[in-house]
VMD Tcl script that draws the C-alpha trace (Angstrom):
set ca {
  {19.66 -17.46 -17.65}
  {19.51 -14.37 -20.06}
  {15.75 -13.63 -20.92}
  {13.32 -12.62 -18.32}
  {9.82 -11.77 -19.06}
  {7.55 -9.79 -16.77}
  {3.88 -9.96 -16.86}
  {2.66 -6.44 -15.70}
  {4.14 -3.11 -16.12}
  {2.67 -1.61 -12.86}
  {4.90 -0.15 -10.02}
  {6.28 -3.44 -8.95}
  {7.00 -4.82 -12.23}
  {8.75 -1.64 -13.57}
  {10.98 -1.50 -10.34}
  {11.78 -5.24 -10.80}
  {12.67 -4.62 -14.47}
  {15.08 -1.90 -13.66}
  {16.72 -4.04 -10.93}
  {17.11 -7.08 -13.31}
  {18.31 -4.85 -16.22}
  {21.08 -3.32 -14.02}
  {22.23 -6.90 -13.31}
  {22.70 -7.39 -17.05}
  {19.64 -9.47 -18.05}
  {17.60 -8.96 -21.15}
  {14.07 -7.94 -19.87}
  {10.85 -7.60 -21.52}
  {7.77 -6.39 -19.78}
  {4.34 -7.44 -21.17}
  {1.39 -5.12 -20.18}
  {-2.44 -5.85 -20.95}
  {-3.39 -2.25 -20.99}
  {-2.34 0.67 -23.40}
  {0.60 2.99 -22.26}
  {-0.66 4.94 -19.50}
  {1.75 7.65 -20.26}
  {0.00 8.29 -23.60}
  {-3.74 7.46 -22.47}
  {-3.59 8.58 -18.81}
  {-4.18 6.68 -15.69}
  {-7.84 5.42 -15.04}
  {-9.85 7.94 -13.20}
  {-11.65 7.21 -9.89}
  {-9.42 3.99 -9.15}
  {-6.50 5.04 -7.79}
  {-5.89 5.31 -3.83}
  {-3.15 7.83 -3.36}
  {-0.05 6.19 -2.34}
  {1.71 6.60 0.99}
  {5.71 6.11 0.22}
  {7.46 5.37 3.38}
  {11.19 4.23 4.06}
  {10.58 0.61 2.78}
  {9.57 1.80 -0.58}
  {12.00 4.64 -0.68}
  {15.07 2.33 -0.04}
  {14.85 0.31 -3.20}
  {13.86 3.47 -5.31}
  {17.31 4.94 -4.00}
  {19.11 1.85 -4.92}
  {18.06 2.11 -8.49}
  {19.04 5.80 -8.72}
  {15.55 7.62 -8.42}
  {15.79 9.26 -5.05}
  {16.16 12.62 -6.74}
  {13.29 12.54 -9.20}
  {10.96 10.97 -6.43}
  {11.87 13.76 -4.18}
  {10.39 16.44 -6.29}
  {7.14 14.35 -6.60}
  {6.10 13.92 -2.92}
  {4.43 15.76 -0.18}
  {5.59 14.81 3.33}
  {2.86 13.73 5.71}
  {4.15 14.32 9.33}
  {1.15 12.69 10.90}
  {-2.55 12.31 11.04}
  {-5.19 15.00 11.30}
  {-8.45 13.53 12.81}
  {-11.73 15.36 11.99}
  {-14.42 15.01 14.55}
  {-18.09 15.48 13.42}
  {-18.25 18.87 15.21}
  {-15.08 19.78 13.36}
  {-12.58 19.63 16.01}
  {-9.07 18.43 14.77}
  {-6.72 16.34 16.54}
  {-3.12 15.87 15.34}
  {-1.11 12.65 15.82}
  {2.41 12.52 14.65}
  {3.59 9.29 12.93}
  {6.69 8.93 14.76}
  {9.52 11.32 16.10}
  {10.17 14.65 14.91}
  {11.65 14.57 11.31}
  {9.90 11.29 10.54}
  {7.16 11.28 7.93}
  {5.53 9.30 5.21}
  {5.04 10.72 1.63}
  {2.15 11.22 -0.46}
  {2.61 10.46 -4.16}
  {0.64 10.02 -7.37}
  {0.52 6.33 -8.36}
  {0.31 7.44 -12.11}
  {3.32 9.76 -11.71}
  {5.57 7.16 -10.08}
  {4.58 4.44 -12.48}
  {5.53 6.65 -15.49}
  {8.88 7.65 -13.97}
  {9.55 3.83 -13.37}
  {8.66 2.86 -16.86}
  {10.81 5.89 -18.16}
  {13.77 4.65 -16.26}
  {13.29 1.01 -17.32}
  {13.10 1.93 -21.02}
  {16.03 4.29 -20.81}
  {17.84 1.18 -19.41}
  {16.97 -0.78 -22.19}
  {13.89 -2.67 -21.03}
  {11.39 -3.43 -23.62}
  {7.65 -2.77 -22.63}
  {4.95 -4.40 -24.75}
  {1.68 -2.76 -24.34}
  {-1.89 -4.11 -25.22}
  {-0.68 -7.90 -24.66}
  {-3.14 -10.04 -22.71}
  {-1.85 -13.22 -20.95}
  {-4.22 -15.94 -21.81}
  {-2.16 -18.75 -20.18}
  {1.17 -19.93 -18.90}
  {2.97 -23.23 -19.67}
  {4.94 -23.70 -16.25}
  {6.80 -26.72 -17.65}
  {8.20 -24.89 -20.79}
  {8.27 -21.41 -19.30}
  {6.07 -19.96 -22.12}
  {3.05 -17.54 -22.07}
  {0.30 -17.55 -24.44}
  {-0.62 -13.64 -25.32}
  {-3.29 -12.02 -27.05}
  {-2.88 -8.89 -29.04}
  {-5.81 -7.45 -31.12}
  {-7.30 -10.64 -31.65}
  {-4.07 -12.38 -32.60}
  {-2.70 -14.94 -30.31}
  {1.03 -15.75 -30.11}
  {3.40 -17.70 -27.61}
  {6.63 -16.02 -26.01}
  {9.11 -18.18 -24.15}
  {11.89 -17.01 -21.53}
  {14.39 -18.44 -19.32}
  {12.27 -16.87 -16.29}
  {8.89 -15.54 -15.99}
  {7.94 -13.31 -13.20}
  {4.19 -12.41 -12.49}
  {3.93 -8.63 -11.51}
  {0.28 -8.55 -12.72}
  {-1.34 -7.53 -9.63}
  {-4.22 -8.76 -7.29}
  {-6.08 -10.52 -10.28}
  {-2.90 -11.99 -11.82}
  {-2.92 -14.44 -14.67}
  {0.25 -15.87 -13.62}
  {-1.05 -16.76 -10.21}
  {-4.18 -18.30 -12.01}
  {-1.82 -20.66 -13.78}
  {-0.19 -21.46 -10.50}
  {-3.59 -22.31 -9.00}
  {-4.08 -25.07 -11.53}
  {-0.84 -27.06 -10.15}
  {-1.03 -29.63 -7.24}
  {-0.76 -28.55 -3.61}
  {-1.15 -24.78 -4.46}
  {-2.71 -23.15 -1.31}
  {-4.85 -20.11 -2.15}
  {-7.15 -17.76 -0.06}
  {-8.98 -14.86 -1.33}
  {-11.21 -12.55 0.73}
  {-13.20 -9.32 -0.38}
  {-13.73 -7.17 2.61}
  {-17.31 -5.70 3.07}
  {-16.32 -2.28 2.51}
  {-15.28 -0.49 -0.86}
  {-14.00 2.71 -1.85}
  {-14.88 5.74 -4.08}
  {-12.42 8.31 -5.05}
  {-13.54 12.00 -4.47}
  {-11.43 15.28 -4.43}
  {-10.55 18.55 -2.75}
  {-9.57 21.17 -5.28}
  {-6.84 23.67 -4.66}
  {-7.52 27.09 -3.30}
  {-8.03 29.85 -5.54}
  {-4.41 30.95 -5.08}
  {-3.14 27.25 -5.72}
  {-2.65 26.69 -2.06}
  {-4.13 23.95 0.04}
  {-7.73 24.23 1.55}
  {-6.59 22.01 4.63}
  {-3.40 21.28 6.31}
  {-0.80 20.26 3.45}
  {1.62 18.08 5.43}
  {-0.85 15.49 6.93}
  {-3.03 12.56 6.11}
  {-6.71 13.75 7.05}
  {-9.11 11.21 8.48}
  {-12.74 11.46 9.22}
  {-13.30 8.45 11.40}
  {-16.92 7.46 11.73}
  {-17.18 3.91 12.70}
  {-18.48 1.91 10.04}
  {-17.09 4.28 7.32}
  {-14.52 6.60 6.85}
  {-13.05 9.48 4.69}
  {-9.39 9.99 4.25}
  {-7.61 12.80 2.29}
  {-4.14 12.85 0.94}
  {-2.25 16.03 -0.55}
  {-1.13 16.29 -4.24}
  {1.50 18.64 -5.55}
  {-1.04 20.84 -7.18}
  {-2.77 21.95 -4.03}
  {-5.57 19.36 -4.42}
  {-6.40 16.40 -2.16}
  {-7.31 12.85 -3.32}
  {-10.31 12.07 -1.09}
  {-11.34 8.50 -0.56}
  {-14.54 7.42 0.90}
  {-14.58 3.79 2.41}
  {-18.08 2.68 2.70}
  {-19.97 -0.58 3.05}
  {-21.28 -1.96 -0.36}
  {-24.60 -3.06 1.42}
  {-26.58 -1.94 4.50}
  {-28.62 1.05 5.93}
  {-26.08 3.42 4.79}
  {-23.96 2.00 2.00}
  {-23.25 2.27 -1.57}
  {-26.37 0.26 -2.27}
  {-28.62 2.73 -0.49}
  {-27.17 6.29 -0.97}
  {-26.92 7.28 -4.76}
  {-29.19 10.31 -5.60}
  {-27.90 13.88 -5.27}
  {-30.33 14.35 -2.39}
  {-29.17 11.12 -0.42}
  {-25.37 12.05 -0.83}
  {-25.86 15.56 0.21}
  {-27.86 14.58 3.18}
  {-25.37 11.96 4.03}
  {-22.25 14.02 3.80}
  {-24.07 17.01 5.58}
  {-24.78 14.62 8.59}
  {-21.72 12.75 8.66}
  {-18.76 14.80 7.17}
  {-20.04 18.37 7.46}
  {-16.91 20.22 7.87}
  {-15.37 18.73 4.60}
  {-18.55 19.42 2.30}
  {-17.58 23.31 1.99}
  {-14.14 22.19 0.30}
  {-15.71 19.64 -2.11}
  {-17.65 21.55 -4.87}
  {-17.58 18.59 -7.26}
  {-18.80 16.08 -4.69}
  {-21.95 15.07 -6.48}
  {-20.22 14.74 -9.75}
  {-17.31 12.80 -8.38}
  {-20.04 10.36 -6.48}
  {-21.84 9.74 -9.59}
  {-18.92 9.49 -12.08}
  {-16.47 7.34 -10.07}
  {-16.82 3.77 -9.40}
  {-17.29 2.03 -6.14}
  {-14.32 -0.23 -6.26}
  {-13.90 -3.39 -4.01}
  {-10.90 -4.28 -1.74}
  {-9.41 -7.83 -1.30}
  {-6.75 -9.85 0.29}
  {-4.78 -12.52 -1.41}
  {-2.84 -15.39 0.43}
  {-1.26 -18.17 -1.55}
  {1.82 -20.47 -1.70}
  {4.10 -21.45 -3.13}
  {5.07 -18.41 -5.31}
  {7.43 -20.51 -7.53}
  {6.83 -23.21 -9.98}
  {9.76 -24.36 -12.05}
  {11.15 -20.98 -13.68}
  {7.98 -19.04 -12.95}
  {7.57 -16.64 -9.86}
  {4.92 -14.21 -8.59}
  {5.70 -11.25 -6.49}
  {3.79 -8.08 -5.15}
  {0.04 -8.11 -5.21}
  {0.02 -11.22 -7.40}
  {1.49 -13.18 -4.54}
  {0.11 -11.11 -1.40}
  {-2.59 -8.42 -2.26}
  {-3.47 -6.56 0.83}
  {-5.98 -3.66 1.76}
  {-4.66 -0.14 1.73}
  {-5.01 0.71 5.50}
  {-1.42 0.50 6.53}
  {-0.15 2.16 3.39}
  {2.10 -0.64 2.78}
  {0.70 -2.33 -0.44}
  {3.43 -0.55 -2.71}
  {6.02 -0.60 -0.20}
  {5.87 -4.16 0.45}
  {5.93 -4.86 -3.33}
  {9.05 -2.83 -3.80}
  {10.58 -4.53 -0.70}
  {10.01 -7.99 -2.63}
  {12.10 -6.53 -5.52}
  {14.92 -5.36 -3.10}
  {15.06 -8.52 -1.12}
  {15.20 -10.52 -4.45}
  {18.00 -8.41 -5.66}
  {19.86 -8.68 -2.40}
  {19.60 -12.47 -2.60}
  {20.86 -12.39 -6.17}
  {23.83 -10.50 -4.89}
  {24.36 -13.09 -2.11}
  {24.21 -16.13 -4.33}
  {25.94 -14.77 -7.39}
  {22.75 -14.95 -9.35}
  {21.90 -18.43 -8.78}
  {18.36 -18.70 -9.47}
  {18.06 -22.23 -8.56}
  {19.00 -21.09 -4.78}
  {17.51 -17.82 -4.81}
  {13.65 -18.74 -5.75}
  {13.11 -21.24 -3.05}
  {14.96 -19.00 -0.48}
  {12.98 -15.73 -1.57}
  {9.50 -17.29 -1.32}
  {10.42 -19.02 2.18}
  {11.81 -15.73 3.50}
  {9.04 -13.36 2.22}
  {6.19 -15.43 2.84}
  {5.85 -14.92 6.73}
  {6.35 -11.09 6.05}
  {3.46 -11.05 3.43}
  {1.14 -12.91 5.96}
  {2.23 -10.20 8.63}
  {1.54 -7.07 6.71}
  {-1.77 -8.26 5.49}
  {-2.79 -8.93 9.04}
  {-1.67 -5.49 10.07}
  {-3.41 -3.83 7.20}
  {-6.88 -5.53 8.28}
  {-6.28 -4.46 11.97}
  {-5.39 -0.84 11.03}
  {-8.78 -0.39 9.19}
  {-10.45 -0.97 12.47}
  {-8.03 1.41 14.26}
  {-8.38 4.16 11.65}
  {-12.20 4.24 11.19}
  {-13.10 3.31 15.00}
  {-10.33 4.20 17.38}
  {-8.34 7.24 16.32}
  {-10.84 9.55 17.84}
  {-11.18 7.46 20.92}
  {-9.70 9.02 24.04}
  {-8.28 5.70 25.44}
  {-6.61 5.14 22.13}
  {-4.99 8.43 22.11}
  {-3.78 8.22 25.58}
  {-2.15 4.88 24.88}
  {-0.46 6.43 21.82}
  {0.85 9.39 24.10}
  {2.25 6.76 26.49}
  {3.89 4.77 23.75}
  {5.39 7.89 22.34}
  {6.97 8.90 25.66}
  {8.27 5.40 26.10}
  {9.91 5.56 22.68}
  {11.42 9.14 23.34}
  {12.76 7.84 26.57}
  {13.88 4.27 25.63}
  {14.20 4.59 21.70}
  {16.19 1.23 21.22}
  {13.82 -0.82 23.58}
  {10.15 0.49 22.93}
  {9.41 1.14 19.27}
  {5.59 1.79 18.43}
  {4.48 -0.77 15.80}
  {3.58 1.85 13.49}
  {7.23 3.05 13.56}
  {8.61 -0.40 13.09}
  {6.53 -0.91 10.04}
  {6.94 2.36 8.59}
  {10.38 3.87 9.46}
  {12.45 0.58 10.30}
  {12.96 -0.39 6.67}
  {15.68 -3.11 7.72}
  {13.05 -4.78 10.23}
  {11.14 -7.68 8.76}
  {7.32 -7.25 8.95}
  {7.04 -10.72 10.79}
  {9.50 -9.34 13.32}
  {7.62 -6.10 13.75}
  {4.20 -7.80 14.36}
  {5.75 -10.31 16.77}
  {7.20 -7.30 18.95}
  {4.06 -5.44 18.57}
  {2.04 -8.24 20.13}
  {4.40 -8.35 22.98}
  {4.12 -4.58 23.36}
  {0.43 -4.73 23.06}
  {-0.14 -7.07 25.95}
  {1.95 -4.94 28.28}
  {0.03 -1.89 27.16}
  {-3.32 -3.64 27.76}
  {-2.39 -4.16 31.25}
  {-1.35 -0.43 31.71}
  {-4.56 0.82 30.25}
  {-6.47 -1.34 32.53}
  {-5.16 0.43 35.53}
  {-7.74 2.47 37.28}
  {-7.52 6.17 36.56}
  {-5.12 5.77 33.63}
  {-6.95 8.34 31.32}
  {-6.38 11.14 34.04}
  {-2.97 10.06 35.25}
  {-1.25 8.79 32.17}
  {1.56 11.30 32.43}
  {2.78 10.09 35.94}
  {2.92 6.34 34.80}
  {6.15 4.57 35.64}
  {7.80 4.19 32.12}
  {10.81 1.99 33.45}
  {8.50 -0.37 35.02}
  {6.61 -0.90 31.57}
  {9.90 -1.27 29.61}
  {11.42 -3.60 32.31}
  {8.43 -6.14 31.05}
  {9.84 -6.66 27.64}
}
mol new
graphics top color blue
foreach p $ca { graphics top sphere $p radius 0.5 }
foreach p [lrange $ca 0 end-1] q [lrange $ca 1 end] { graphics top cylinder $p $q radius 0.2 }
display resetview
């Protein structure tokens, strides 16, 4: 196998191309859009990315650790904003542990530059029309002209609306489940301060949890924050009912009063930026003959655990590790890869859906905060025995998602019993930590 064609030059496709080129393959990436490095990324459609250990590990393996370090802002925890403007800080992990805010477009450009520098050919403005899974051929369209390309292996890295997956769906015994959640998102912004600094705490992910809706803000290198409103598409207060300047102003004044003073372009952003949908995709198998799908093409998730990109990058790393282990025997690697990664993809999809509820409803709840404090004390005293679920997912890059969710379920059952104790909210600091750990 010499020639590999990747469909999609996004984050996962570009990283996969780098790994494969470093292995000595001839790699060509086909992208339906124009080169974003020349045209710019689509405005208003990019949730800021949270780069954690699982994503950093493969970037380090391909030699981009230094470049990435200059593009990120560390976030040590969440800052929750109440309606009254009170702030509560919840660290993500132990001291020194953090996740990183990074620009999607900036990272994508870095990965494409690296791929091209290694000799990967990127072909833009080519739309995938169909795939011949028997002949390992792709029918493409460019400027109204169709052409067919062939390869020894096709890898679909073309996202949640994957054309390669669409071809797989037409095959026998292909299982597919797609679900749109009721909420969408709209990108807003907080500009830098007049002196170029940050108007709110720089090294944190900010959350305004309000039950059925939520606002989050992630810092950017230039001092601004990318703000995302998660909001129902329909209902009494929703994208369907709040549209005019008066309605938007009244809603934000009532629900998010402390942030309005820092959002001078709120009305313009609300009108200009689209309300985008969020969906999940589960499917199997991911392989048919010499065609494979990875990343969002095989397991799209909602963004509420900050693991969409990280899990896609992990796909690339795991595939590369398997090629090392089996001396590039693709006949062995392809079935092994999908069998191992499928349970992990299902696990992080479930965790991301659950975390939406946690972020919008629970992060300001007293019982929830006490629960997190007890778990932090457990982890501090018994670091190898009790690891909070978030830490397992975010900071333990060698632990599989499926293993993390299984351990998390066990710990949740124990903590449910602890939190059911009478007077726990008042007396949580005197709880017997050893007796909790001994239940594991």
